[in-house]
C-alpha positions as CSV (number, residue, x, y, z in Angstrom):
1,M,140.9,100.7,43.3
2,T,138.9,102.2,41.0
3,P,136.8,106.0,41.0
4,D,134.2,103.1,41.5
5,T,135.2,101.9,44.4
6,A,136.9,104.7,46.2
7,W,134.1,104.5,48.4
8,A,133.7,101.8,49.2
9,W,136.0,101.8,52.5
10,P,136.0,105.4,54.0
11,W,131.7,104.8,53.6
12,W,132.4,101.2,55.8
13,S,134.5,101.7,58.1
14,A,132.4,105.2,58.8
15,M,129.7,102.5,59.8
16,V,132.0,100.0,61.5
17,A,133.1,103.1,64.0
18,V,129.4,104.2,64.3
19,N,128.2,100.8,65.0
20,I,131.3,99.8,67.7
21,I,129.5,102.9,69.4
22,N,126.2,101.5,69.3
23,V,127.6,98.7,70.4
24,I,129.7,100.4,73.3
25,V,126.2,102.5,74.6
26,C,124.0,99.4,74.0
27,L,125.9,96.9,76.5
28,T,126.7,99.6,79.0
29,I,122.8,100.6,79.3
30,F,122.6,96.7,79.5
31,R,125.0,96.7,81.9
32,R,123.8,99.4,84.3
33,T,120.5,98.1,84.0
34,T,120.7,94.9,85.2
35,R,123.9,96.1,88.0
36,S,120.6,98.7,90.0
37,A,118.8,95.4,90.2
38,G,120.6,92.5,91.2
39,G,121.0,90.9,87.7
40,F,119.0,89.9,84.8
41,S,117.2,88.1,86.6
42,N,116.6,90.3,89.5
43,I,114.7,92.4,87.8
44,T,111.3,92.0,88.3
45,D,109.1,94.9,84.9
46,Q,108.4,92.6,82.5
47,Y,108.2,95.2,79.9
48,Q,111.9,96.3,81.0
49,K,113.5,93.4,80.8
50,H,111.9,92.4,77.2
51,M,113.2,95.2,76.4
52,L,116.5,95.3,77.2
53,I,116.4,92.3,75.6
54,M,114.7,93.4,72.0
55,G,117.8,96.4,72.5
56,L,120.0,93.8,73.0
57,I,118.9,92.1,69.6
58,F,118.4,95.0,67.2
59,T,121.6,96.6,68.5
60,M,123.7,93.5,68.1
61,V,122.5,92.0,64.1
62,G,122.5,95.5,63.3
63,A,126.5,96.2,64.1
64,Y,126.6,91.8,62.2
65,R,124.9,93.8,59.6
66,A,127.5,97.4,59.0
67,V,130.2,94.9,59.1
68,F,128.4,91.9,56.2
69,V,127.2,94.7,53.9
70,S,124.3,92.6,51.4
71,R,122.2,93.6,49.3
72,Y,119.7,90.6,48.9
73,L,118.6,90.2,45.7
74,Y,121.5,90.1,44.1
75,Q,123.7,88.7,46.6
76,F,125.7,90.9,46.6
77,A,127.8,91.3,49.1
78,W,130.6,93.0,51.3
79,F,133.6,89.7,51.7
80,D,132.9,86.4,49.7
81,V,132.8,84.3,52.4
82,L,129.4,82.3,54.4
83,A,129.2,85.3,56.8
84,N,127.9,87.2,54.3
85,S,125.1,85.3,53.2
86,S,122.0,86.8,52.1
87,L,119.8,83.8,53.7
88,L,122.1,84.3,57.0
89,I,121.4,87.7,57.1
90,R,117.9,87.9,56.1
91,F,117.7,85.5,58.7
92,F,118.9,87.0,61.7
93,A,117.2,90.1,60.0
94,I,113.7,88.8,61.7
95,F,114.4,88.8,64.9
96,A,116.1,92.2,64.8
97,E,113.3,93.8,62.8
98,L,110.9,91.9,64.9
99,S,112.5,93.2,68.0
100,F,113.0,97.0,66.3
101,A,108.8,96.0,66.1
102,G,108.5,95.2,69.4
103,L,109.7,98.0,71.3
104,F,107.6,100.6,69.1
105,A,104.3,98.7,70.3
106,Y,105.8,97.8,73.6
107,A,106.4,101.8,74.7
108,M,103.3,103.3,73.0
109,L,101.7,99.8,75.1
110,R,103.3,101.2,78.7
111,F,102.3,104.5,77.4
112,S,99.3,103.8,77.4
113,K,99.0,102.0,81.0
114,D,100.8,104.6,82.2
115,L,99.6,108.3,80.9
116,A,95.9,106.4,80.5
117,S,93.6,108.2,78.2
118,N,90.4,109.8,80.2
119,N,88.1,109.2,77.3
120,H,86.7,105.8,77.4
121,T,83.8,106.8,75.6
122,N,84.6,107.1,72.3
123,P,84.9,103.6,70.8
124,A,87.7,104.6,67.7
125,L,89.8,106.5,69.8
126,N,89.7,103.0,72.5
127,F,91.0,101.2,69.3
128,I,93.1,102.7,67.8
129,E,95.6,102.6,72.1
130,S,94.1,99.2,72.2
131,R,94.8,97.7,68.9
132,S,97.9,99.7,66.7
133,P,100.4,98.7,68.3
134,Y,99.5,95.2,68.0
135,L,98.6,95.7,64.3
136,L,101.8,97.5,63.9
137,F,103.7,94.3,65.3
138,F,101.7,92.5,62.8
139,C,102.5,94.0,59.6
140,I,106.0,93.8,60.3
141,F,105.8,89.8,61.4
142,T,104.2,89.4,57.6
143,A,106.9,91.2,55.4
144,Q,109.0,88.9,57.1
145,F,107.8,86.1,55.0
146,F,107.5,87.8,52.0
147,A,111.3,89.4,52.7
148,T,113.0,85.8,52.7
149,I,110.9,84.3,50.2
150,A,111.7,87.4,48.2
151,T,114.9,86.5,48.7
152,I,115.3,82.6,47.9
153,N,113.1,83.6,44.8
154,K,115.1,87.2,43.4
155,N,111.7,88.5,43.5
156,N,112.1,92.6,43.8
157,T,107.7,92.4,44.3
158,L,107.7,90.6,47.0
159,F,110.5,93.5,48.6
160,A,108.3,95.5,47.7
161,I,105.8,94.0,49.8
162,E,108.2,93.9,52.7
163,E,108.1,97.9,52.0
164,T,104.7,98.6,52.0
165,L,103.7,96.4,54.7
166,W,106.5,98.6,56.9
167,T,105.3,101.9,56.0
168,A,101.4,100.5,56.7
169,G,102.9,99.3,59.8
170,F,104.2,102.8,60.3
171,L,101.2,104.5,59.7
172,L,98.4,103.2,61.8
173,I,100.2,103.8,64.6
174,L,100.8,107.6,63.0
175,P,97.9,108.7,64.8
176,L,98.3,107.8,68.4
177,A,101.7,109.1,68.7
178,F,100.2,112.6,67.6
179,I,97.6,111.3,70.9
180,Q,100.3,110.4,73.3
181,L,102.5,113.2,72.0
182,R,99.1,116.2,72.6
183,R,98.5,114.1,76.0
184,A,102.5,114.0,77.7
185,L,102.4,117.4,76.3
186,S,99.0,118.4,77.8
187,I,100.5,117.7,81.1
188,K,101.3,121.3,83.5
189,A,101.8,120.2,86.9
190,E,105.6,120.6,87.5
191,A,104.9,116.8,89.8
192,E,102.9,115.5,86.9
193,K,105.1,116.4,84.7
194,K,109.0,115.4,86.3
195,R,106.9,111.7,86.9
196,I,106.8,111.5,83.3
197,K,109.3,112.6,82.2
198,M,110.8,109.2,80.6
199,L,107.3,108.8,78.5
200,L,107.6,113.2,77.2
201,T,110.5,112.8,75.4
202,S,109.7,109.0,73.9
203,S,106.5,110.3,72.5
204,K,108.4,113.0,70.3
205,V,110.6,111.0,69.8
206,I,108.2,107.8,68.2
207,F,106.1,110.8,66.6
208,A,109.0,112.4,64.5
209,W,110.2,109.1,63.6
210,C,106.3,108.3,62.6
211,I,106.4,110.8,60.3
212,G,110.1,110.8,58.8
213,Y,109.4,107.1,58.5
214,C,105.4,107.1,56.4
215,S,107.0,110.4,54.4
216,Y,110.2,108.2,53.3
217,G,107.9,105.0,52.5
218,V,104.5,107.2,51.0
219,F,106.9,109.6,49.2
220,F,110.6,107.6,47.7
221,H,109.8,104.3,48.4
222,L,106.8,103.3,47.7
223,P,106.6,105.3,44.5
224,M,109.8,103.3,43.1
225,D,109.2,100.5,43.8
226,F,105.6,100.4,42.3
227,F,105.3,103.2,39.6
228,S,109.2,104.8,38.8
229,D,111.1,103.6,36.4
230,T,113.6,106.5,37.4
231,A,114.0,103.7,40.0
232,N,116.8,102.6,37.2
233,S,119.0,105.5,38.4
234,T,118.3,105.3,42.3
235,M,118.7,101.8,43.7
236,A,119.1,99.3,40.2
237,V,122.3,98.0,39.2
238,T,125.2,97.4,36.8
239,T,125.5,93.8,36.9
240,A,122.6,91.4,35.8
241,M,120.2,89.6,38.6
242,P,121.3,86.6,39.6
243,V,119.1,83.5,37.6
244,A,116.0,82.3,40.2
245,Q,116.3,78.5,41.2
246,A,113.7,76.7,42.1
247,G,112.7,74.2,45.3
248,L,116.1,73.3,47.1
249,A,118.2,74.9,44.5
250,A,117.1,77.9,45.3
251,V,117.2,77.9,48.7
252,W,120.7,76.7,49.0
253,D,121.9,78.9,46.2
254,A,120.7,81.9,48.5
255,F,123.3,81.2,51.0
256,F,126.0,80.0,49.5
257,I,126.2,81.9,46.7
258,V,128.1,85.7,47.5
259,N,129.1,88.3,44.9
260,E,131.4,90.3,46.5
261,S,131.7,93.7,45.2
262,K,133.0,97.5,45.7
263,E,131.6,98.4,42.6
264,F,128.7,102.1,43.6
265,G,127.1,100.8,39.8
266,D,126.4,97.8,42.1
267,W,125.3,99.2,45.3
268,G,123.1,102.1,43.7
269,F,122.9,105.4,45.8
270,G,119.3,104.5,46.8
271,F,120.7,100.9,48.7
272,L,123.8,102.7,50.7
273,F,121.3,105.8,51.9
274,W,119.0,102.6,53.1
275,H,121.5,100.9,54.8
276,S,124.0,104.2,56.3
277,S,120.2,105.3,57.9
278,Y,119.2,101.9,58.7
279,F,122.6,101.4,60.5
280,S,122.1,104.6,62.7
281,I,119.1,106.4,63.7
282,C,116.9,102.7,63.2
283,V,119.9,101.6,65.7
284,W,120.0,105.0,68.2
285,L,116.1,104.4,68.8
286,A,116.1,101.1,69.8
287,I,119.2,102.4,72.9
288,F,116.6,105.2,73.4
289,L,113.8,102.6,73.4
290,M,115.9,100.0,75.1
291,R,115.8,102.0,77.9
292,A,112.0,101.0,78.6
293,P,110.2,104.9,78.6
294,R,107.9,104.4,81.7
295,A,106.8,106.9,83.8
296,Q,108.0,107.1,87.9
297,E,106.5,104.9,91.2
């Protein structure tokens, strides 16, 4: 073990341990919710069903990716096995990331239903309330194409576009997150506050996430992707990028070739920061939202 790899197993072990706990909590929530309804098929609220499924998908894929760490552009892998294939993991990520966007979009739409606005004459407000969650989902859906093609073609610009779409998606729901937080905080009657307790908590969590993620995207990720040569010191690696193939050869390459590495210089601080945050904070958000925040009957 060299000084450049001494960090590897302690970091990996910590991430795997966190995600084992995440899976246990997720399955506990899923089991308790379905048991209280007498089985999953007996849950009558489709919103609750969909939130459970999306939370479960994101958590399980997060656990898989915590074990099989992969960096798409360079096809770096933690293990020299097919399960660590960049393209295979990208395929799993499609379902996870759409689930993540769906959790936010569905929660915000449910908030607007359970705690509706009294102002129906403002077209801008009506648009933000009724359309911005769908715009978030559309941005994340579109990002999947860029990320998948970038994984196959080794194109960093396409990855930058993917990150831009993620940032744009959450910027689009930021006004609604603020509006919903203010609306929930404006409730003063004790009985009504108790009825919307889950909505108040979710509005705080979603607004805090939007502020944090949008700040990260606007002030760190996007400038680094598009404008900064200093990316070489944070996200770039010491190993040369694999030669991009064409056609089916590119798909074969992205699926079957893995470059096992545990060198810090290959992964880079930027990737490790992103990976650690993604498979901890993002999974915690998904587990929170899978409880289907809603007003009490």
